[in-house]
N, C-alpha and C positions, 0 to 999 in steps of 0.2 A: 583377451578376456571373453569368456563365453557370454553370449547374450541370451537373455531369457524372455525376450519379448516375442509373443506369438504373432503370426500374420493376422491382419485385420479380417474380421468376418462379421456377419450380421449379428451374431450372438456374442462377439468378443466385447471386452470392456469390463468395467467393475460392477455394472448393474446386476448381473446374474449372481454375484457373490453375496448380495444382500437379500436374496430371496429367502423365504422361510424354508429351512431344510427339515421341516416336519412332514413335508409332502413327498418324501423320497419313495421310490419304488425299486430301489436297488439294495444290494447288501454290500458290506465292506470287506469282501473276501480278500484276505492277504494284504490289507493296508499296512503301511509303514507306521502309521500313528493310530493308536487305539482310540476309538470314538464310540462309546457305549450308546449314545443317542442315535448315531448313524446305524449302528448294528441293530438296535431295536427297530428302527424304521425299515431296515433292510429285511428283517424277518417278517415284518408286516407286509412288505411289498411282495416277498417271495410267497407268503401264504396266500396272497391275493391273486397269485397266478402270474408271476413275472414272466415276461416273454422270453423267447429263445435268445434274443439279442442280449439280454442282461446276463445270460449264462456264458456268453462268449468272452466278456471282459474278465480278466484275471484279478490282479490286485487293484483295489480301488484307491484313488488318490484322496488324501484327506482334504484336498482343496475343493472337492465337490461333494463332500459327504452330505447326503440328504437332499441334494438339489435335483430337481427334475430336468434331465437332459437325455438327449439321444445317445446311442452308443458311440457315434463318432465324436460327439462333444466330450463324452467321458474319456475316450482315448486321448483327445487333445489335452485334457487336463492332466492325464497321466504323463503324457510327453512333457508337459510343462513342469510338473513337479520333479520328474526324473532329471530334467535339465538343471533345475535348481540344485538338486543333490550333486550333480556332476560339477557345477560351478563352485559349490561349497567345498568339494574335494579338491578342485583345482587351486582355489585360493587358501586352502588349509584353514577353513573356517569350521568352528564347532557346529554340530547339528542342533545345539540348544536353541538357536534363533530361527530354526527352520519353521516356516508357517505350518501350523497344524489345523487351521480351519479357514473357511472362505473369508471370514472377517479380517484375518491377519495378512492375507495376500496383498491387498493394495498397499498397505504400509511397507511391507517387505520389498515390494517392487520399487517403491519410491526411494527407499533408503539405499537400494542396490542399483540405482539409476546412475549412469555416467555423469549426467548433469549434476546430480546431487553430490557426487564425489568431487566434481570440479568446483562447485560452490563451497564445499567444505574446505578444500585446499585453498581457495582464494581467501576465504574468511580467516583461515589460520595465518596465511602470509600477511594479510592486512594487520592482524593483531600483533604479529611480530614486528612489522615495519613501523608500528606506532612508536617504537623506542627511538626512532630517528627524530621524532617531533616533540617528544616529551622532555621535560626538564630533568637532568641537564641534556641539552639537545643542540643540534646544528641550527643556528638562527634562521637560515634560509628555508628550513622545512617546518617552521612552526605553524603554518597555516592550517594544519589538521589537528592541532592540539585538542580541540574540543571533542574530537571523536573518542578521546581517552575516557571521558566521563561515561560514555555508553557501555564501555567494556570493563571498567574498574568495579570493585566491590561496592556494596551498599554503603559501607563506612566511608569510602572515598567520596561518594556522591554527597554524603551529609556534611563532611568536614570542609571541603573546598579550601584546603590549606596545605602548605608544604608538609610532606610526610614521607616516610620510608615505605616505598611500595615494593616489598620483596616479592609480591605475587607476580610482578612483571617477569622475573627470572624463570617462572614456571610456564610461561606462555608457549614455549616450544612443545609442551606436552600435547597441545591441540594439533600442532603440525604433525608430530610423530604418529598421532592416532588416526590420521587420514588414510584413505585407501591407497593412495599413491606412495606412501612411505612404508609399505610392508617390509621391504628389505631392511630399512632402518630399524624397525621393530625387531626383526629377527637378529640383527647384529647386536642390539641392546640386550636381547635375551641371551645371546651367546656370552656377552660380557658378564651378565649376572650369573650365568651358569659357571663361568670360569672364576668367579670371585673367591669361592672357598680356598682353592689352592693358592691363589694370589695373596689372599689375606694371611694364610699360613706363612708364606714366604716373606711377606711384609713384616709380620710379627718377628720373625727371626732376624730380618734385616735391621729393624729398629732396635732390637736387643743389642746387636753389635754396635750400632751407632751410639746408643746410650752408654754402653760399656766403655767404648773408646772415648766418648765425651768426658766421662768421669775420670778416666785415666789421664786424659789430656789436661783436664783442670788441675789435677794434683801434680802433674809434671811441669806445666808451663805457666800456671797462674802467677808465679813469682817473677816471671820474666817481664820486666817493665816494658821492653821494646815490643813484645808480642801482645797486642791488645785483643787477640782472638780468643783468649782463654781467661779473661779476668774474672768472670763469674761462671757458674754452672750453665746458665742460660746462654751466655756467649759461647761457651764451649760446645754446647749442643748445636747451636745454629751454625757454628763454623764447621763442625763435622758433618752436619746435614748438607751444607753447601759443598763440602769436599766430596760427598757422594757423587755429585755431578761433575767434579773436577774443575768447576768454574773458578775456584779461588786457589788452584794449585799452580805454581809452588808458593804463592804469596803467603799462604797460611803457615808454611813450613820455614821460610827463610829466616825470620828473626831467631827462632830457636836453633836452626841449623848453624847460624853464625856463632852461637855459643858452644855447640858441640856437634861434630859431624855424626855422632851416634844417634842423635835425635831423629835423623832421617829414617831410621829403622821403624819408628812408630808410624810415621805417615806412609811408608812403603807397605808395611804389613796391613795397614788399614785399607788402602786402596786395593791391594790384591784380594783381601778378604771380601769386602763389600761390593766392589765393582767387577772384578774379573771372575770371582767365584759365585757369590750369592746372586748377583744380577743375572748372570748367564744361567745359573741353576733355575732361577725364576722363569726365564724364557723357556727352558727345557720343560719345566712342569706345565707351563701354560700351553706349550705346543702339544704335549701329550693330551692334555685336557681338551684342547680345541679339536684335535684329530678325533677323539672319542665322541665329542659333541657332534661333529660333522657326520660321523657314521650313524649316531643315534637319530640325528635329524633326518637323514636319508631313510632310515627305517620307519620313523614315525610318519613321514609324508607318504611313503609307499603304502603303509597299512591304512592310513586315513583315506587315501584315494580308493583303495580297495573296498573299504567300508562304504564309501559313497557309491561306488559302482554296484555293490550288492543291493543297496537301497533302490537305486535306479532300476536294476534288473527286475526286482519284484514288481515294479510298476509296468513293465513292458511285456511280461509273459501273459498268456491267455489260459483259460481253463482247458482248452483242447491241447495246448502245448505248454504246460506249466514249467517245463525244464529248459526252455529255449526261447530266444528272442528272434522273431522272424524279420525279414528285410523290410516289410511294410512298417512295422513298429520302430525299427532302427532308423529308417528314413524320417519317420515322424519325430523321433527324438532329436535328430540333427537339425530339423527345422527350427527348433528352439535353442539347442545347445550351440549350434554353429550355423547361424543364418546365412553366412556367406558360402557355405558348402553347397555344391551342385548335387543333383540327383546322381550323376556319375561318381562324384566323390563318395556319396553314401554307399553305392554299390561296391566300389573298389575297396573301401574301408571294411565293409561287411565281408567281402571275399577274403581279404587279408586276415581278418580275425578268425574266420571260420576255417581253422586249420584242419578240423576233422572232416570237412566236406559234407556235413550232415544236412546243410540247408538251414540250420538255425544255430544261433550262438548260445553255447552253454555258459554257465555262470563264470567258469574259469576263463573262457575265451572273451567274454564281455569285459572282464576285469582289465584286459590289456587295451581298453578303449583310449585311455589318455595318451599312450604312446602312439597309437595309430592316428589320432586326430592331429598330431603334429606333422604328418606327412603332407607334402604338396605334390599332387599327381600331375603327370604329363604323359602324353602318348610316347611310346618308345621310338616312334618314327621321328619325334622331335629331336632325337639325338643326331639326326643327319645335319650337315652344315646348314646354318641359318640362311645362307645365300643360295641354297640349291634351287634351281629353276627360277631364279630371280634376275632382275635387271643388273644387280651388282655382282653376279656370279663371277665374271672375269676378275674383278678387283678382289673379291673374296678369296678366290683360288690363289691368286698371286700373293696375297697377304699370308694365307695359310702356308704356302710353300716357303715364304721368307721366314716365318716363325719356326717352321720345321727344319730349317737349315741348321746343321750342327753348330755352326759358329755364330749364330744369331745372338745367343746370350753372351758369348765372349765379346762380341762387338758392342753390345749394349753396356757391358761392364767397362770396356775400354773407353767408351765415350764418357761414362761417369767419372772414371779416373782422370781422364784428360780435363774434364770440367773442374775437378778438385785441384789439379795442378795449376790450371789457369787462375782459379780463385786465390791460391797461395801466392802466385806471382803478383796478382793485382793487389793483394793485401800488403805485400812488401813495398810495392810502388806507391801505395796510398798513405804511407807513414807521413804525418804532417797535418795538413788541413783535413778536418773530419768530413766536411761536405764534399769536397773534391774527391777525397778517398772513397766515400760511399758511392758516389756516382761512377767512379772508375771501377769499383768492385761489382756493382749491381746493374749498371746500365751501359757498360762498354760493348763494343761490337761482339766480343766473345760471349758475353752474357746473353745477348739476343740470339746468337748462333746456337748455343747449347740449349736454350729454352725451346727454340724452334725444332731442333733435332729430337728433344725429349717428347714434344707433342707429336712429331712425326712417328716416333716409335710407339707411342700410346695409340695413335690412329691405326697403325699396322696391326697391333695386337687386338684392338677392338674389331677391326674388319675380319680378322681371322677367326675370332671366337664368337663374335656377336656382342652387342652392347650388354645384354643381360648377363651372359657368362663372364664377360670381362669385368663388369662391376661387381660380380659376386665375390671376387678376390679382394681381400683387404689391402694386399700389397699393390694391386693395380689401382685401387681407389686412392691410396696414398701417393703413388707415383704420379697419377694424373693431377691430383690436387697440388702437389709440390711443383709440378711443371707449370701449372696455371699461376700459382703464386709467384714463381720466379719471373714469369712474363709480366704479371701485374706489378711486381717490384721494379722491374726495369722501366715500365711505362711511368710509374709514379716518380721515379728519380729523374727521368727525362723531363717531365712536366713541372715537377716541384722539387728541386735539389735540396730544399730544406728538410725534406722527409728522409733524413739519413738512415733512420731505423729500417726503412724498407730494404736496405741492402742485405739484411739478415735473412730475407726470404730465399735468396739464391742457394745457400748451402743445404737447405732442407732435403733436397733430393739425394744427397750423398748418403743419407741413412739407408738407402736401399742396398748399398754395398754390404751392410751388416747381415743381409739375408743370405749371403754366400756361406757363412760359417754356421754350422749346426748349433753351436752353443748360443749364438745370438738369436737364432730362430726359436730355440727353447725359451729364451728370456722373453721375446716378444709374444710367443704363444701363451706363456704364463700371464703376461699382462692382459691379454684378451680374456683369459679365464677369470682373472681377478677383477676385471672392470666393473661387474655388478657389485662385488663386495667392496671394492675401493670407493665406489660412489656412496654406498651405505656408510662406510667408515668416515668418508668426508662429511656427510650429513651429520653424523654423530659428533664429530669434532666441531662443526659449526654450532650445533646445539650446545655443546659444552662451552664454547667460546661465548655464546650469547648469554648463557646462565652466569658465568663468571664476570662478563662485561657489565651486566646489569648490577650484580652485587658490587663490583668494583666502582661503578658510577655512584651508587648510593653511599659507599663508604669513603671514597677518596676524591670525589668530584671537586671539592673546594680546596684541595691541598695545593699550595703554591710551591713549586719546586725550583723556581729561578733563584739562583744564588743561595740555595739552602745548604743545610748540612755543614755549617761552619765548624771547623776544628774536628772534622771526622775524616775517615779514610776515603770517603767518596765525595769530598767537597769539590775537587777539581772537575768532576764529571758534570756538575750542575751550574758551572759558571756561565753566565749569559753575556751577550755582547754589550749590555749596559755596564758590565764590569770590565774596564779596559786593562786591568792588570794582567790578564792572561787570555789565551785563546778560548773561545766558547767551547763548552763540552757537549752541548745539544741534548744531553740526557733529560733535560727538563721537558722536552717534547714528548717523552713517554709518560702520558698521563691518562686520566679517565674522564676527560671533559665531555665526550660524547661516545656514541657507539662505535664509530669508525676508528677513532684514536685508541679506544679501549681494545678493539680487536688487534690493532697493530702492536700495542703494548703486550697483550697476551701472547701473540706470536713470538715476540722477542723472548718472553719467559719460556716458551716451549723450546726454543733453540738452546736455552740455558747458558748461553755465552754471556758472562757478566750479569746474569740475572740477579745476583746478590746485590749489585749496585742499586737496582730498583728497589729491592726489598729493604735495604738499609736506609735508603732515602726516605721511604714512607714510614719506616720505623722511627726515624728522627723527627719527621714532621707531624705524623698522626699519632704514633704511639707504638710501643714495643709489641702490643698484641696484634698489630697489623701483619706481623710476620706469618701468623697462622694462615691468613688468606693465601699468601704466595706459596707456602709449603704444601697446603692442601691442593692448590692448583697443579703444582708439580706432580704430586702423587696421582691425581686423577689422569693427567695427560700421560704419565708413565704407564699406568694400567692400560689405557686405550691403545697407546702406541705399541706396547708389548703384545697385545692381542692382534694388532695389525701385522706386526712382524711374524707372529705365529701363523697367521692366515697366509702370508706370502710364502713361508716355508712349506706349509701344507700343500698349497696350490702347486708350487714348483716340484715337490716330491710326487704329487699326484700325476703331474704331466710326464715326468721322467719315467715313472713306473708304467704309465699307460703306453708311452712310446716304446718301451722295452718289451712289453707283453703283447703289443698289437702291431701287426704288419699292415702295410697299405691295403692289401687285399681284404684283410679282416675289417679294417675301418670302412672300406667301400661297402662291404656287406652290412655293416652296422648302420650306415647312414642312408642306405637305399633298399627299397623293397620292390619286387616285381610281381605283377598280377596279370594273368591272362583271362579274359572274359569275352562274352559274346551276347548278342541280343537273345539268343535262345536260352542261354543260362539265366539271364535276368528274368525271363518268363518262368523258368522252372523254379526260381527262388520266390516267385509270387509278385513280381512287379505288375502293378495294375493302376488304372486311373491316370492321374497327372504324372505320377512317377514313371509309368510306362511310356507316356507320350514324350517326356523329356529324354528318357534313355533311348527311345527308338531313333531320335534325331542324331544321337552321338554314337550309336553302335550299329553299323551296317549289318543287315540280316545275312546269315550264312558265312560270316567271317569272324575269326577270332582275333581280337585286338589286344595288344600288349601295352601295359602302362607301367611306368616307373615312378615310385614315390620317393621323395627326398625329404629327410628330416634335418633340421638345423643342428649344427655341431656345437651343442651346449654342454656345460659341465654335467648337467643332469643326465644327458644321454650317455656321456662317457662313464658316469658313475655306475650305470647299469651293467657295463662290461667289467669294470674294476671290481664291483661288489657282487658279481654274478653268483658265486658260491654262497655268500652271506644272504643274498636275496632269496635263494632257494630255501635256505634254512629258516629265514623269517617267515616265508609263506607257509612252510610246513608247520611251524609253531603256531601261526595264526589259524591254520586249519584244525590243528589239534585243540586249540582253545575254544573253537567254535562248535566242536562236536557236542560239548555239554555246557551250554551257556547258563549262567545263573539266572534264576527266575527273578524278574523285577516288575515293578508296577508299570514302568514305561516301556518295557521291551516290546519289540515288534513281534507279532505272531509268526510262528514258523511257516515255511513254505509248504503248501499242501502237496500231498503225494499225487503223482500223475494218475488221473482217472483212466480206466481201461477203455478208452474210446478209440475207435479205428483211426480218427484223425491224428492221434498222437503218434501213430506209426508212419505218418506221411512226411515227417520232417526231412528225411533224406531226399524224398522226391520233389520237395519244394512246392507242395500244394498251397493254395491261398487259404488263409484262415477265414 
């Protein structure tokens, strides 16, 4: 996240923002935010004979409109506001909340402070976790029940009596609205955008369910043995459950016993609603999701481009109104990327300045977001890490071993031998669980293969260096699995009762799947999907929380032990108190507290025998309780359908990317090379503290090469996959900008370049 805090200075802080900005001696030339009062003060100041320094500054930041400052302080405020614009573009925030006056800046900085976001997240989590202590609740956690009164509505505070608190189900809204849950909000937005085609298909699906329910009622209501179709409501519930296949073939068998031809009804129904309409819904959602992904990429690209344009207007000067110079670019990075060094600023500037003019045009500056993702290192660092070091002999030997053509084959052979040994130990371990676990996870062969795995990891790390070795996900997994196998062997040796530790040994065998390309594509898709899957998981947890709270309010007092007498689900709810039959244990699926409610909802999500739960609550609570279970199934079906569509889209994206991109092309995509020198930095205008820092890193008289590496994220890969579309989007955006509609809040257009001789010095790199 870009940081917007400026370095401390004698004039820094919030004090200067409260000054009277009627004492201004500047104008508001090119400001992003119109300020008539500042403009009037500026004209007065200019008429009074504003100095030459005031003519140097180009666009005026709205954050210092009318405040008496030196030119350097004005530039610092411009850098600050430009960094705010870039952060708003990075986080996809609308510009409506952008501070437009000095009075608004302190509040804006507080709200966008990481500590504020952390406290917001903590408060949201505490609010959600209160459900563990509220009635109905886990008795051991009731110590914080009084905190509920602080956060409940005024009505709750006044009544102090048992009541239905449906508002508790809406508490996840506070969590979703935090800064840390941006991915969750985007996933929910995609769900809402995908709803129209989903609702269309659900309408068609429910039409067939209702039609078959009516037909089933007329066909089977007179069959005494088939209680699934006695009434129209029973018929609809039975056909709705049959949509999930949970009651098949039970729902068919009584009628099938009377005539084999009745099977045609159920077969046609399942083919129509399950294999045709449900798969058609997935296809429609997939197409919609793919379009939404493309539209999201376009909207984010254009939004960041708009943020870069606003920042650009604050970084140009009167003498060079069409370009951003190195001095101002470095000033911007002090606020937008405080961890960036002066050398990073120079290299990023050189990379962006494709024209070699010495100043960044607006089109070049718009590529700033992509350039800031690069991590720079001297090209000489590509030499072996052990060069001219004490470990050079070991490093060279390890590099030679890894470069041996049969090294990988030997490593795979050891993995296969480890797997064969585990299979043999598992066969020998049949019988006593503890003895078998110790034999599998702590026998001499387990120690041997764990030691060999760590030796292999050490050789690879010596050859590549720790940083490069850990940069590979497979290496991290391999090292972690080897350490876990060693840990499991130690635990089983010291505490044989920890039999589950034996499962740590087989983990390393997953590395064998790397050998086949199809498995590599699957694991690569999982890596691309990890952010989306985490967001989808959070959405499912929010959905579970909502329905768990509602279920607790509706069904917390329902007693399911030995319930449902004389019904089809009676045997599932027999308890140990009834010795006439074995217990069914389904009475444990209840809504007594948040934890058991979550387990019950997960069982409903799996849809295996979910109608057993629904019918039990219908018998105990009432027939209308079926609505709760049906609505929950529809909600989870919608979310999981979108998750499946996202998996399909990610897999298709990766396969198309692999087919269209060679290893060399990908290397060019992820790496950039820049050659620079101290003399070039001087020509670009490096001076003051910037020059002092660069002088220590760039030897005079030598050209130094640097390589920038960007992370391999889906956003980076999308720029290659959508390259033709991106060019089209940018062209359309340029066309729409040529004649922008006049509006009250529009920013004034950029001024034309004045015919000053300094404007011609951009290519020469003269200091502004």
